[in-house]
C-alpha angles and dihedrals in degrees: 000000000000116000126191115204110212116204122176113202143170115198092329093121095133093052092044092051093051093043092052090051090052091046092051091054092047094047097045107119095021111134093230125083119234141203130173130226114197111197105209101211098201097301117193091209117058117230118248111230089206089069088061098044095115131158092232125186103189101027110073100182141014115199128181119212107200119208124209093230142003109280102170131254099289097046092046087057090049092052091047093051092049091048092051093048092053102036115019120058111215143148097228142005121218114202118202142149119262097219099077099258087111103060135213089239088055090052090055090050092051092049091049093050091045091054092046089056091050090243091288100119140051107248118210129192107240107209108241092175133016125208099202128111124280092253091053091050091051093051090044090053090052090049091051091053092048092047091050093049094047101040107020089233124113119228108231105134143052132196096297103110148111123234132188121243091252091059090047089058089054098046095053090063094046108096091204089069087075090066105035129359101203094042089050090056090053093044094050089054094232113166110260143166135193136225123195110249124166118232118248132215132264114269097213140358130009129294115267091208114108133182093271090050092050092051090048090050091052093048090050090056092049092046090064087068093044096136092047090050090048093052093047092050090045091055091046091051092050092048091049090049090053092050091048090048091053089052091054092048090053092052093045092047092051091048101048107022104041136051094226118119115254116215117234093244090061091063091048089048091052090053091049090049090051090053089047091053091052091050093046092049089052091050091048091051091049092051091047092055091043093054092047094048093046090059092057099042117101105202137177112334109199098211091049102040107028095094090068088074101040116104095179145286133267130191111227094176120056092016122245 
């Protein structure tokens, strides 16, 4: 079995070099053969091939795929997957971060689970423990609840995973892969399983992810299920309109068909409910048109469009 390890990075050359050394030690003796594709996502600092000179015993090749501009983590993964599908024959692709938070021990666990499933399923690392701050974990919990309510899908995994070549061929024609890799796997209904793997710690430097980036990342995941979100919000708007309409009918009935006194606030409430109904109907109409248009749009297809962003490739090990 030949496995390509895909690592997107931006200026994390020190961490990537150390991580590959640790990986090589952990994978030595494994029956599979390995090579590594580093997707250089518009790094300001250029990687030094001397830092990746080895020698390596399990890793047979380290290749750098240079992008013309910074695309972000998820889109760098999408470009890397499309490049592999078109240029590098392999049996499986293992996607992991290059900063050390995805560990060599975790790689061994993914490989073991992949073999146990006869290479027929995508295997994700389900995070059994997170190493971030308390505030991050609180915001992340809120995001998970929001994601579940809007999409009906629970958030339990990240990018750390291994996928068979057959699944790779599917993902590179799924336009949602351009926005979020893991969500695209779920959306495309590929068979998958999960194994609990704790998250590690960065090897060097500080994370470049900020609050805005985290929110953007979360919205990208939700956008993959845009039509599902639209339908759910449409149903919610209709249900709320019905409830508001019932409230108005009650106030009108009390006013014209009974002799009971109606407090002044009830009339104001009826007016507010009427305004709410108009707004909800407008929202429902907008979501209807959004869902219909999203089903006819033909967006970015990774295997067709990825080459627009590729500047070239360089072999770090062995050297060109």
